[in-house]
All heavy atoms as an XYZ file, in Angstrom:
877
protein
N      -1.378      9.519     -6.677
C      -2.101      8.272     -6.554
C      -2.729      8.204     -5.157
O      -2.238      8.791     -4.216
C      -1.150      7.099     -6.786
C      -1.873      5.794     -6.924
S      -0.998      4.516     -7.846
C      -0.960      5.190     -9.472
N      -3.789      7.431     -5.068
C      -4.494      7.266     -3.799
C      -4.116      5.919     -3.182
O      -4.282      4.880     -3.810
C      -6.004      7.347     -4.034
C      -6.436      8.731     -4.476
C      -7.876      8.761     -4.978
N      -8.826      8.024     -4.176
C      -9.555      8.518     -3.172
N      -9.429      9.783     -2.838
N     -10.403      7.767     -2.507
N      -3.623      5.977     -1.936
C      -3.153      4.779     -1.242
C      -3.878      4.600      0.080
O      -4.384      5.547      0.680
C      -1.657      4.889     -0.937
C      -0.771      4.833     -2.133
C      -0.034      5.944     -2.501
C      -0.649      3.682     -2.891
C       0.807      5.906     -3.593
C       0.184      3.633     -3.987
C       0.914      4.750     -4.340
N      -3.840      3.345      0.557
C      -4.333      2.981      1.885
C      -3.197      2.231      2.572
O      -2.860      1.106      2.168
C      -5.575      2.088      1.763
C      -6.320      1.895      3.053
C      -7.455      2.651      3.330
C      -5.912      0.963      3.994
C      -8.158      2.473      4.508
C      -6.606      0.780      5.177
C      -7.728      1.542      5.424
O      -8.425      1.378      6.594
N      -2.593      2.833      3.571
C      -1.495      2.203      4.300
C      -2.026      1.305      5.395
O      -2.769      1.771      6.270
N      -1.659      0.018      5.348
C      -2.114     -0.863      6.426
C      -1.409     -0.482      7.727
O      -0.494      0.335      7.738
C      -1.996     -2.350      6.060
C      -0.596     -2.918      6.108
O       0.350     -2.209      6.509
O      -0.434     -4.098      5.743
N      -1.851     -1.054      8.833
C      -1.393     -0.568     10.135
C       0.074     -0.825     10.422
O       0.640     -0.201     11.303
C      -2.263     -1.115     11.264
C      -2.186     -2.594     11.474
C      -3.134     -3.032     12.577
O      -3.123     -2.428     13.667
O      -3.895     -3.989     12.336
N       0.721     -1.700      9.664
C       2.144     -1.969      9.884
C       3.058     -1.228      8.915
O       4.274     -1.375      8.992
C       2.413     -3.479      9.771
C       1.695     -4.241     10.856
O       1.663     -3.808     11.991
N       1.098     -5.348     10.498
N       2.471     -0.472      8.004
C       3.293      0.222      7.021
C       3.973      1.425      7.679
O       3.330      2.172      8.418
C       2.450      0.670      5.825
C       3.277      0.949      4.618
C       3.758     -0.093      3.847
C       3.617      2.238      4.272
C       4.547      0.152      2.743
C       4.401      2.495      3.176
C       4.870      1.454      2.399
N       5.267      1.632      7.421
C       6.021      2.700      8.115
C       5.460      4.107      7.868
O       5.314      4.543      6.720
C       7.432      2.577      7.535
C       7.517      1.182      7.010
C       6.134      0.838      6.549
N       5.164      4.790      8.948
C       4.604      6.141      8.868
C       5.546      7.106      8.159
O       5.097      7.982      7.416
C       4.273      6.662     10.275
C       3.628      8.037     10.339
C       2.321      8.078      9.555
C       3.396      8.435     11.794
N       6.843      6.948      8.335
C       7.797      7.848      7.681
C       7.700      7.756      6.155
O       7.860      8.768      5.458
C       9.216      7.530      8.140
N       7.405      6.577      5.625
C       7.226      6.429      4.176
C       5.944      7.144      3.756
O       5.902      7.836      2.734
C       7.196      4.942      3.766
C       6.940      4.792      2.263
C       8.481      4.242      4.161
N       4.899      6.995      4.542
C       3.624      7.652      4.248
C       3.789      9.169      4.235
O       3.290      9.855      3.331
C       2.546      7.205      5.255
C       2.189      5.744      4.984
C       1.315      8.103      5.197
C       1.343      5.080      6.030
N       4.497      9.693      5.211
C       4.723     11.143      5.276
C       5.456     11.626      4.027
O       5.089     12.642      3.428
C       5.493     11.503      6.559
C       4.589     11.291      7.778
C       6.026     12.934      6.500
C       5.302     11.331      9.107
N       6.472     10.875      3.593
C       7.215     11.267      2.395
C       6.354     11.135      1.138
O       6.421     11.988      0.251
C       8.498     10.439      2.251
C       9.319     10.789      1.043
C       9.881     12.208      1.014
O       9.819     12.928      2.037
O      10.405     12.600     -0.045
N       5.524     10.108      1.055
C       4.624      9.987     -0.086
C       3.668     11.173     -0.154
O       3.396     11.694     -1.246
C       3.838      8.674     -0.015
C       4.611      7.416     -0.375
C       3.811      6.165     -0.011
C       4.980      7.410     -1.856
N       3.179     11.603      0.973
C       2.309     12.787      0.997
C       3.065     14.021      0.529
O       2.543     14.837     -0.217
C       1.749     12.996      2.400
C       0.701     11.974      2.783
C       0.267     12.121      4.209
N      -0.809     11.191      4.533
C      -1.191     10.870      5.750
N      -0.562     11.413      6.799
N      -2.164     10.024      5.956
N       4.322     14.143      0.964
C       5.137     15.282      0.533
C       5.329     15.257     -0.989
O       5.402     16.315     -1.628
C       6.492     15.263      1.240
C       7.285     16.567      1.082
C       8.713     16.428      1.546
N       9.511     15.579      0.694
C       9.961     15.917     -0.525
N       9.673     17.085     -1.036
N      10.688     15.068     -1.221
N       5.377     14.057     -1.549
C       5.535     13.911     -2.994
C       4.215     14.089     -3.751
O       4.172     13.966     -4.973
C       6.139     12.537     -3.314
C       7.591     12.339     -2.872
C       8.000     10.875     -2.988
C       8.525     13.242     -3.668
N       3.130     14.354     -3.021
C       1.859     14.679     -3.659
C       0.828     13.561     -3.707
O      -0.221     13.709     -4.336
N       1.084     12.449     -3.020
C       0.139     11.333     -3.033
C      -0.875     11.468     -1.897
O      -0.566     12.010     -0.839
C       0.890     10.005     -2.933
C       1.831      9.809     -4.072
N       1.412      9.392     -5.312
C       3.163     10.009     -4.172
C       2.450      9.333     -6.120
N       3.525      9.706     -5.453
N      -2.047     10.965     -2.140
C      -3.140     10.979     -1.169
C      -3.092      9.641     -0.433
O      -3.435      8.606     -1.002
C      -4.452     11.156     -1.916
C      -5.674     11.161     -1.024
O      -5.557     10.877      0.189
O      -6.774     11.427     -1.545
N      -2.641      9.655      0.823
C      -2.477      8.412      1.584
C      -3.340      8.472      2.843
O      -3.224      9.394      3.649
C      -1.003      8.171      1.993
C      -0.862      6.793      2.643
C      -0.066      8.316      0.807
N      -4.202      7.484      2.987
C      -5.016      7.297      4.184
C      -4.459      6.086      4.908
O      -4.212      5.047      4.292
C      -6.480      7.049      3.798
C      -7.456      6.728      4.922
C      -7.649      7.944      5.829
C      -8.792      6.273      4.346
N      -4.257      6.198      6.208
C      -3.753      5.049      6.969
C      -4.914      4.323      7.648
O      -5.980      4.900      7.888
C      -2.747      5.483      8.053
O      -3.431      6.258      9.038
C      -1.597      6.282      7.451
N      -4.676      3.057      7.966
C      -5.677      2.280      8.705
C      -5.972      2.951     10.044
O      -7.113      2.971     10.497
C      -5.189      0.850      8.916
N      -4.951      3.542     10.653
C      -5.142      4.256     11.918
C      -6.093      5.434     11.730
O      -7.042      5.605     12.490
C      -3.795      4.732     12.465
C      -3.912      5.507     13.742
C      -4.096      4.852     14.942
C      -3.849      6.889     13.744
C      -4.224      5.562     16.135
C      -3.971      7.609     14.915
C      -4.160      6.947     16.116
N      -5.848      6.244     10.703
C      -6.711      7.408     10.439
C      -8.130      6.991     10.090
O      -9.084      7.731     10.338
C      -6.131      8.242      9.293
C      -4.816      8.898      9.636
C      -4.050      9.389      8.424
O      -4.236      8.843      7.320
O      -3.242     10.322      8.600
N      -8.273      5.805      9.528
C      -9.567      5.278      9.121
C     -10.268      4.536     10.259
O     -11.324      3.938     10.067
C      -9.377      4.352      7.909
C     -10.665      4.023      7.199
O     -11.599      4.855      7.196
O     -10.745      2.918      6.622
N      -9.671      4.541     11.451
C     -10.278      3.892     12.607
C     -10.228      2.379     12.566
O     -11.020      1.699     13.215
N      -9.264      1.820     11.815
C      -9.201      0.370     11.670
C      -7.922     -0.246     12.222
O      -7.675     -1.423     12.017
C      -9.375      0.000     10.201
C     -10.834      0.159      9.800
C     -11.051      0.045      8.340
N     -12.436     -0.162      7.984
C     -13.426      0.660      8.235
N     -13.225      1.762      8.893
N     -14.663      0.394      7.847
N      -7.123      0.500     12.908
C      -5.886     -0.032     13.491
C      -6.173     -0.660     14.855
O      -7.120     -0.273     15.546
C      -4.852      1.078     13.629
N      -5.358     -1.643     15.216
C      -5.439     -2.307     16.519
C      -6.804     -2.920     16.800
O      -7.248     -2.962     17.940
C      -5.063     -1.324     17.643
C      -3.678     -0.772     17.451
O      -2.747     -1.505     17.146
N      -3.533      0.534     17.594
N      -7.465     -3.377     15.736
C      -8.782     -3.994     15.892
C      -8.823     -5.399     15.306
O      -9.899     -5.965     15.157
C      -9.847     -3.118     15.234
C     -10.001     -1.778     15.945
C     -11.045     -0.873     15.343
N     -12.308     -1.535     15.112
C     -13.194     -1.122     14.208
N     -12.941     -0.075     13.462
N     -14.320     -1.761     14.054
N      -7.661     -5.939     14.953
C      -7.549     -7.291     14.393
C      -8.473     -7.493     13.192
O      -9.112     -8.535     13.046
C      -7.813     -8.347     15.467
N      -8.530     -6.494     12.335
C      -9.347     -6.589     11.124
C      -8.618     -7.488     10.125
O      -7.443     -7.276      9.836
C      -9.620     -5.189     10.536
C     -10.489     -4.409     11.519
C     -10.269     -5.283      9.165
C     -10.731     -2.976     11.158
N      -9.283     -8.492      9.596
C      -8.645     -9.407      8.641
C      -8.180     -8.676      7.378
O      -8.784     -7.678      6.969
C      -9.749    -10.416      8.306
C     -10.770    -10.273      9.380
C     -10.676     -8.867      9.881
N      -7.133     -9.203      6.775
C      -6.571     -8.566      5.584
C      -7.581     -8.481      4.447
O      -7.596     -7.497      3.709
C      -5.320     -9.311      5.117
C      -4.176     -9.170      6.103
O      -4.086     -8.120      6.769
O      -3.373    -10.105      6.203
N      -8.437     -9.492      4.294
C      -9.422     -9.429      3.212
C     -10.423     -8.300      3.437
O     -10.862     -7.650      2.487
C     -10.120    -10.768      2.994
C     -10.888    -11.268      4.200
O     -10.615    -10.831      5.339
O     -11.770    -12.127      4.007
N     -10.756     -8.008      4.685
C     -11.655     -6.893      4.983
C     -10.954     -5.556      4.725
O     -11.574     -4.611      4.229
C     -12.135     -6.968      6.431
N      -9.668     -5.487      5.039
C      -8.907     -4.265      4.762
C      -8.804     -4.040      3.254
O      -8.972     -2.915      2.774
C      -7.514     -4.353      5.381
C      -6.725     -3.070      5.288
C      -6.217     -2.668      6.657
C      -5.586     -3.217      4.324
N      -8.579     -5.110      2.502
C      -8.509     -4.983      1.048
C      -9.863     -4.545      0.481
O      -9.918     -3.684     -0.400
C      -8.065     -6.301      0.410
C      -7.845     -6.263     -1.099
C      -6.727     -5.289     -1.469
C      -7.533     -7.651     -1.622
N     -10.934     -5.098      1.001
C     -12.273     -4.701      0.552
C     -12.533     -3.229      0.863
O     -13.088     -2.496      0.033
C     -13.336     -5.586      1.203
N     -12.117     -2.788      2.040
C     -12.295     -1.381      2.434
C     -11.505     -0.472      1.495
O     -12.025      0.531      1.011
C     -11.837     -1.189      3.879
C     -11.788      0.229      4.367
C     -13.149      0.798      4.579
N     -13.043      2.127      5.172
C     -13.977      3.035      5.103
N     -15.124      2.764      4.506
N     -13.820      4.217      5.655
N     -10.243     -0.791      1.247
C      -9.428      0.056      0.376
C     -10.006      0.084     -1.038
O      -9.983      1.128     -1.698
C      -7.976     -0.417      0.369
O      -7.848     -1.651     -0.294
N     -10.549     -1.033     -1.487
C     -11.156     -1.096     -2.821
C     -12.384     -0.201     -2.890
O     -12.552      0.552     -3.859
C     -11.508     -2.552     -3.179
O     -10.301     -3.329     -3.140
C     -12.150     -2.655     -4.539
N     -13.235     -0.255     -1.855
C     -14.424      0.615     -1.825
C     -14.017      2.081     -1.868
O     -14.719      2.916     -2.447
C     -15.258      0.352     -0.572
C     -16.162     -0.837     -0.683
C     -17.198     -0.891      0.435
N     -16.626     -0.892      1.776
C     -16.142     -1.944      2.412
N     -16.156     -3.127      1.832
N     -15.662     -1.845      3.626
N     -12.878      2.406     -1.254
C     -12.404      3.787     -1.227
C     -11.598      4.159     -2.475
O     -11.181      5.301     -2.624
C     -11.540      4.017      0.023
C     -12.259      3.869      1.367
C     -11.249      3.952      2.514
C     -13.346      4.920      1.516
N     -11.345      3.195     -3.341
C     -10.571      3.451     -4.556
C      -9.101      3.725     -4.277
O      -8.469      4.535     -4.946
N      -8.550      3.017     -3.283
C      -7.170      3.225     -2.859
C      -6.381      1.922     -2.956
O      -6.850      0.876     -2.530
C      -7.125      3.722     -1.421
C      -7.736      5.092     -1.234
C      -7.759      5.503      0.227
N      -8.271      6.838      0.376
C      -7.535      7.938      0.272
N      -6.238      7.849      0.037
N      -8.077      9.134      0.416
N      -5.174      2.013     -3.481
C      -4.268      0.869     -3.538
C      -3.661      0.659     -2.150
O      -3.305      1.615     -1.470
C      -3.170      1.125     -4.560
N      -3.534     -0.596     -1.752
C      -2.979     -0.937     -0.440
C      -1.453     -0.845     -0.472
O      -0.815     -1.325     -1.402
C      -3.393     -2.355     -0.017
C      -2.655     -2.802      1.239
C      -4.885     -2.421      0.218
N      -0.898     -0.240      0.568
C       0.537     -0.254      0.843
C       0.750     -1.196      2.012
O       0.139     -1.009      3.074
C       1.032      1.135      1.239
C       1.028      2.211      0.170
C       1.290      3.576      0.801
C       2.066      1.904     -0.898
N       1.602     -2.210      1.833
C       1.788     -3.198      2.889
C       3.188     -3.786      2.853
O       3.846     -3.767      1.819
C       0.735     -4.332      2.776
O       0.849     -5.198      3.896
C       0.876     -5.109      1.484
N       3.606     -4.308      3.992
C       4.822     -5.120      4.047
C       4.447     -6.582      4.334
O       5.299     -7.419      4.519
C       5.846     -4.588      5.092
C       5.243     -4.493      6.477
C       6.406     -3.253      4.643
C       6.237     -4.105      7.562
N       3.162     -6.873      4.305
C       2.622     -8.207      4.546
C       2.571     -8.962      3.212
O       1.546     -8.984      2.533
C       1.232     -8.083      5.177
C       0.631     -9.416      5.513
O       1.068    -10.456      5.060
N      -0.426     -9.380      6.300
N       3.661     -9.588      2.861
C       3.796    -10.235      1.558
C       2.806    -11.368      1.338
O       2.050    -11.361      0.372
C       5.208    -10.807      1.381
C       6.257     -9.773      1.380
N       7.148     -9.647      0.350
C       6.576     -8.788      2.253
C       7.964     -8.641      0.590
N       7.634     -8.118      1.750
N       2.840    -12.364      2.196
C       2.129    -13.610      1.914
C       0.611    -13.444      1.868
O      -0.039    -13.949      0.947
C       2.514    -14.693      2.923
O       2.226    -14.269      4.233
N       0.035    -12.750      2.829
C      -1.422    -12.633      2.865
C      -1.969    -11.845      1.682
O      -2.964    -12.236      1.067
C      -1.888    -12.000      4.178
C      -1.671    -12.913      5.369
O      -1.527    -14.136      5.157
O      -1.623    -12.418      6.497
N      -1.331    -10.732      1.347
C      -1.849     -9.920      0.240
C      -1.546    -10.548     -1.113
O      -2.320    -10.378     -2.057
C      -1.359     -8.473      0.345
C      -2.163     -7.702      1.353
C      -1.729     -7.592      2.665
C      -3.372     -7.128      1.012
C      -2.478     -6.906      3.613
C      -4.137     -6.441      1.942
C      -3.686     -6.328      3.250
N      -0.470    -11.287     -1.244
C      -0.202    -12.030     -2.480
C      -1.294    -13.086     -2.668
O      -1.823    -13.276     -3.770
C       1.170    -12.683     -2.435
C       1.547    -13.360     -3.756
C       2.938    -13.967     -3.737
N       3.955    -12.943     -3.533
C       4.775    -12.894     -2.466
N       4.702    -13.810     -1.529
N       5.665    -11.943     -2.361
N      -1.643    -13.770     -1.577
C      -2.702    -14.788     -1.633
C      -4.039    -14.154     -2.030
O      -4.763    -14.689     -2.876
C      -2.841    -15.485     -0.275
C      -3.930    -16.543     -0.204
C      -4.070    -17.141      1.194
N      -4.103    -16.170      2.272
C      -5.147    -15.408      2.596
N      -6.278    -15.513      1.916
N      -5.103    -14.564      3.600
N      -4.365    -13.003     -1.453
C      -5.619    -12.326     -1.797
C      -5.637    -11.927     -3.269
O      -6.660    -12.051     -3.945
C      -5.824    -11.101     -0.904
C      -6.168    -11.406      0.551
C      -6.059    -10.149      1.401
C      -7.559    -12.016      0.653
N      -4.510    -11.454     -3.772
C      -4.430    -11.067     -5.175
C      -4.632    -12.274     -6.084
O      -5.408    -12.212     -7.042
C      -3.078    -10.405     -5.463
C      -2.844    -10.161     -6.908
N      -3.499     -9.169     -7.603
C      -2.035    -10.788     -7.801
C      -3.102     -9.188     -8.872
N      -2.213    -10.163     -9.007
N      -3.957    -13.371     -5.787
C      -4.047    -14.553     -6.655
C      -5.404    -15.256     -6.554
O      -5.741    -16.066     -7.421
C      -2.918    -15.565     -6.366
O      -2.981    -15.965     -5.009
C      -1.561    -14.968     -6.684
N      -6.186    -14.915     -5.532
C      -7.526    -15.503     -5.415
C      -8.498    -14.906     -6.430
O      -9.626    -15.386     -6.555
C      -8.068    -15.301     -3.995
O      -8.456    -13.944     -3.806
N      -8.060    -13.873     -7.136
C      -8.919    -13.248     -8.134
C      -9.801    -12.144     -7.584
O     -10.647    -11.600     -8.288
N      -9.580    -11.804     -6.337
C     -10.367    -10.758     -5.689
C     -10.108     -9.411     -6.380
O      -8.972     -9.053     -6.654
C      -9.950    -10.671     -4.229
C     -10.831     -9.830     -3.363
C     -10.330     -9.918     -1.940
N     -10.390    -11.272     -1.428
C     -11.364    -11.731     -0.649
N     -12.337    -10.938     -0.300
N     -11.344    -12.967     -0.213
N     -11.167     -8.678     -6.663
C     -11.052     -7.351     -7.265
C     -10.437     -6.389     -6.248
O     -10.779     -6.420     -5.063
C     -12.435     -6.856     -7.690
C     -12.413     -5.489     -8.316
C     -13.812     -5.007     -8.646
C     -13.719     -3.560     -9.088
N     -15.021     -2.954     -9.284
N      -9.525     -5.528     -6.715
C      -8.928     -4.534     -5.820
C      -8.392     -3.348     -6.613
O      -8.251     -3.425     -7.836
C      -7.832     -5.162     -4.950
C      -6.718     -5.790     -5.719
N      -5.686     -5.061     -6.258
C      -6.486     -7.087     -6.037
C      -4.853     -5.877     -6.870
N      -5.317     -7.116     -6.751
N      -8.099     -2.278     -5.914
C      -7.614     -1.042     -6.540
C      -6.098     -1.040     -6.717
O      -5.526     -0.044     -7.146
C      -8.054      0.169     -5.713
N      -5.447     -2.141     -6.397
C      -4.003     -2.264     -6.505
C      -3.410     -2.634     -5.159
O      -3.949     -2.278     -4.106
N      -2.307     -3.365     -5.214
C      -1.585     -3.755     -3.997
C      -0.108     -3.522     -4.253
O       0.436     -4.032     -5.235
C      -1.817     -5.241     -3.642
C      -3.306     -5.534     -3.422
C      -0.999     -5.625     -2.405
C      -3.628     -7.022     -3.305
N       0.523     -2.752     -3.393
C       1.972     -2.568     -3.439
C       2.560     -3.252     -2.226
O       2.343     -2.834     -1.087
C       2.346     -1.085     -3.428
C       2.339     -0.427     -4.800
C       0.948      0.032     -5.143
C       3.304      0.713     -4.822
N       3.281     -4.334     -2.482
C       3.944     -5.081     -1.419
C       5.386     -4.594     -1.346
O       6.107     -4.643     -2.338
C       3.913     -6.590     -1.707
C       2.474     -7.099     -1.699
C       4.759     -7.349     -0.707
C       2.341     -8.558     -2.074
N       5.779     -4.125     -0.187
C       7.119     -3.574      0.001
C       7.912     -4.422      0.983
O       7.348     -4.966      1.929
C       7.034     -2.149      0.540
S       6.101     -1.030     -0.523
N       9.212     -4.505      0.763
C      10.080     -5.077      1.775
C      10.379     -3.957      2.770
O      10.398     -2.785      2.405
C      11.400     -5.600      1.164
O      12.006     -4.559      0.408
C      11.154     -6.792      0.282
N      10.584     -4.319      4.034
C      10.910     -3.281      5.010
C      12.257     -2.682      4.634
O      13.210     -3.384      4.322
C      10.961     -3.818      6.435
C      11.286     -2.729      7.413
C      10.295     -1.859      7.840
C      12.587     -2.532      7.850
C      10.591     -0.823      8.710
C      12.890     -1.498      8.725
C      11.895     -0.650      9.153
N      12.315     -1.361      4.660
C      13.530     -0.637      4.302
C      13.664      0.547      5.237
O      12.777      1.394      5.303
C      13.435     -0.165      2.847
C      14.716      0.416      2.315
O      15.610      0.734      3.116
O      14.820      0.569      1.085
N      14.749      0.608      5.975
C      14.953      1.726      6.902
C      15.266      3.031      6.169
O      15.251      4.096      6.773
C      16.062      1.398      7.903
O      17.277      1.148      7.218
N      15.522      2.963      4.868
C      15.671      4.166      4.048
C      14.273      4.584      3.590
O      13.846      4.323      2.470
C      16.582      3.889      2.847
C      16.698      5.075      1.899
O      16.243      6.188      2.262
O      17.243      4.888      0.796
N      13.531      5.200      4.500
C      12.135      5.546      4.247
C      11.972      6.493      3.061
O      11.053      6.332      2.253
C      11.499      6.156      5.499
C      11.525      5.235      6.685
C      12.091      5.637      7.881
C      10.990      3.958      6.617
C      12.120      4.795      8.990
C      11.003      3.102      7.713
C      11.568      3.535      8.897
N      12.861      7.468      2.945
C      12.790      8.426      1.838
C      13.020      7.689      0.516
O      12.301      7.912     -0.468
C      13.840      9.551      2.016
C      13.646     10.280      3.353
C      13.806     10.519      0.845
C      12.333     10.999      3.514
N      14.011      6.809      0.485
C      14.290      6.038     -0.718
C      13.125      5.144     -1.103
O      12.781      5.017     -2.285
N      12.521      4.513     -0.102
C      11.398      3.633     -0.383
C      10.223      4.431     -0.949
O       9.593      4.013     -1.918
C      10.967      2.878      0.861
C       9.902      1.835      0.576
C       9.653      0.931      1.752
O       9.450      1.407      2.857
N       9.664     -0.359      1.510
N       9.945      5.574     -0.359
C       8.867      6.420     -0.875
C       9.172      6.844     -2.308
O       8.274      6.878     -3.157
C       8.676      7.644      0.018
N      10.425      7.139     -2.596
C      10.824      7.516     -3.947
C      10.601      6.393     -4.945
O      10.144      6.628     -6.074
N      10.887      5.156     -4.551
C      10.661      4.016     -5.445
C       9.173      3.796     -5.686
O       8.754      3.474     -6.807
C      11.340      2.765     -4.880
C      12.865      2.831     -4.997
C      13.551      1.543     -4.619
N      13.404      1.193     -3.216
C      14.092      1.755     -2.209
N      14.975      2.701     -2.456
N      13.906      1.364     -0.967
N       8.362      3.980     -4.654
C       6.904      3.885     -4.821
C       6.423      4.990     -5.759
O       5.632      4.753     -6.676
C       6.186      3.954     -3.454
C       6.530      2.719     -2.621
C       4.672      4.090     -3.642
C       6.127      2.821     -1.161
N       6.911      6.187     -5.540
C       6.549      7.329     -6.389
C       6.907      7.048     -7.850
O       6.118      7.327     -8.755
C       7.253      8.591     -5.873
C       7.044      9.782     -6.738
N       5.858     10.481     -6.759
C       7.867     10.398     -7.617
C       5.963     11.477     -7.620
N       7.168     11.456     -8.157
N       8.090      6.492     -8.086
C       8.526      6.191     -9.454
C       7.572      5.220    -10.135
O       7.264      5.368    -11.329
C       9.946      5.619     -9.456
C      10.993      6.657     -9.098
O      10.686      7.871     -9.109
O      12.133      6.244     -8.789
N       7.084      4.226     -9.398
C       6.102      3.291     -9.959
C       4.841      4.039    -10.367
O       4.263      3.779    -11.421
C       5.776      2.169     -8.946
C       6.947      1.205     -8.843
C       4.492      1.427     -9.334
C       6.803      0.172     -7.760
N       4.425      4.980     -9.537
C       3.215      5.754     -9.825
C       3.389      6.605    -11.076
O       2.462      6.740    -11.878
C       2.855      6.644     -8.642
S       2.437      5.718     -7.167
N       4.563      7.179    -11.229
C       4.845      8.012    -12.399
C       4.817      7.164    -13.674
O       4.326      7.600    -14.717
C       6.206      8.731    -12.233
C       6.639      9.402    -13.516
C       6.131      9.750    -11.100
N       5.331      5.931    -13.578
C       5.401      5.035    -14.727
C       4.049      4.411    -15.071
O       3.832      4.001    -16.205
C       6.403      3.910    -14.464
C       7.828      4.380    -14.330
C       8.757      3.296    -13.824
O       8.309      2.133    -13.662
O       9.932      3.610    -13.580
N       3.140      4.323    -14.110
C       1.868      3.619    -14.304
C       0.707      4.603    -14.248
O       0.572      5.352    -13.291
C       1.665      2.578    -13.203
O       2.754      1.695    -13.143
N      -0.122      4.544    -15.270
C      -1.310      5.381    -15.266
C      -2.313      4.893    -14.220
O      -2.962      5.665    -13.541
C      -1.939      5.373    -16.654
C      -2.962      6.448    -16.840
C      -3.368      6.569    -18.291
O      -2.473      6.746    -19.134
O      -4.576      6.480    -18.551
N      -2.405      3.556    -14.090
C      -3.301      2.941    -13.115
C      -2.684      1.622    -12.659
O      -2.060      0.924    -13.450
C      -4.669      2.679    -13.735
O      -5.473      1.903    -12.863
N      -2.888      1.298    -11.395
C      -2.425     -0.001    -10.905
C      -3.610     -0.853    -10.433
O      -3.427     -1.850     -9.763
C      -1.367      0.146     -9.788
C      -1.931      0.854     -8.557
C      -0.135      0.851    -10.315
C      -1.016      0.765     -7.350
N      -4.806     -0.459    -10.832
C      -5.996     -1.205    -10.436
C      -5.858     -2.664    -10.839
O      -5.510     -2.989    -11.976
C      -7.247     -0.608    -11.077
C      -8.513     -1.295    -10.639
C      -9.768     -0.637    -11.194
O      -9.692      0.499    -11.677
O     -10.816     -1.291    -11.132
N      -6.087     -3.559     -9.876
C      -6.022     -4.987    -10.113
C      -4.611     -5.565    -10.185
O      -4.457     -6.763    -10.378
N      -3.617     -4.731    -10.025
C      -2.223     -5.198    -10.118
C      -1.605     -5.414     -8.746
O      -1.958     -4.745     -7.781
C      -1.380     -4.189    -10.895
C      -1.749     -4.078    -12.352
C      -0.761     -3.232    -13.123
O       0.460     -3.438    -12.938
O      -1.207     -2.371    -13.878
N      -0.661     -6.343     -8.692
C       0.161     -6.569     -7.515
C       1.580     -6.168     -7.902
O       2.148     -6.742     -8.826
C       0.131     -8.042     -7.102
C       1.106     -8.422     -5.986
C       0.569     -7.952     -4.653
C       1.338     -9.910     -5.956
N       2.117     -5.166     -7.234
C       3.449     -4.668     -7.537
C       4.341     -4.837     -6.321
O       3.887     -4.681     -5.187
C       3.388     -3.193     -7.957
C       2.491     -2.890     -9.145
C       2.370     -1.379     -9.338
C       3.014     -3.546    -10.403
N       5.609     -5.150     -6.582
C       6.586     -5.305     -5.503
C       7.552     -4.139     -5.528
O       8.037     -3.757     -6.592
C       7.336     -6.609     -5.673
C       6.430     -7.824     -5.500
C       7.193     -9.079     -5.646
N       8.248     -9.097     -4.637
C       8.984    -10.123     -4.350
N       8.806    -11.237     -5.003
N       9.917    -10.072     -3.432
N       7.838     -3.633     -4.346
C       8.817     -2.560     -4.181
C       9.871     -3.080     -3.202
O       9.592     -3.217     -2.003
C       8.175     -1.261     -3.663
C       9.212     -0.168     -3.532
C       7.036     -0.825     -4.578
N      11.032     -3.399     -3.724
C      12.104     -3.967     -2.900
C      13.086     -2.895     -2.468
O      13.252     -1.877     -3.150
C      12.850     -5.053     -3.674
C      11.933     -6.225     -4.009
O      11.168     -6.664     -3.171
N      12.011     -6.703     -5.229
N      13.758     -3.148     -1.365
C      14.791     -2.209     -0.918
C      15.977     -2.283     -1.862
O      16.188     -3.309     -2.521
C      15.198     -2.464      0.528
C      15.910     -3.736      0.776
C      16.300     -3.875      2.258
N      16.342     -5.278      2.607
C      15.411     -5.916      3.264
N      14.358     -5.272      3.694
N      15.501     -7.190      3.511
N      16.713     -1.225     -1.957
C      17.882     -1.160     -2.835
C      19.000     -2.055     -2.288
O      19.148     -2.200     -1.087
C      18.397      0.271     -2.946
C      17.457      1.177     -3.692
C      17.399      0.874     -5.171
O      16.751     -0.060     -5.601
N      18.077      1.678     -5.955
N      19.792     -2.568     -3.218
C      20.981     -3.317     -2.820
C      20.674     -4.733     -2.680
O      21.295     -5.628     -2.372
């Protein structure tokens, strides 16, 4: 699956997702980190690139989703220091879903 990691998403999870075969572009790699880019602009950028957003920013991205804004998918994650486990749970969602376009999915930490 193709993802866009926002600037606060844990790099260790991104590295593990790449190891699992996912195509992940980070806001940093895209030249959009540390520039105070609004979440709606980040969502628009990820949509243009055909990438689902990976974020731990629950409230803002939930609001954007419920506004009816078109997007390539949003995965809202709780922060989890078990980075490998979190990447595995994200991977499992990808295996179960053919497409997450327009969907808002939650990935919670175990326990």
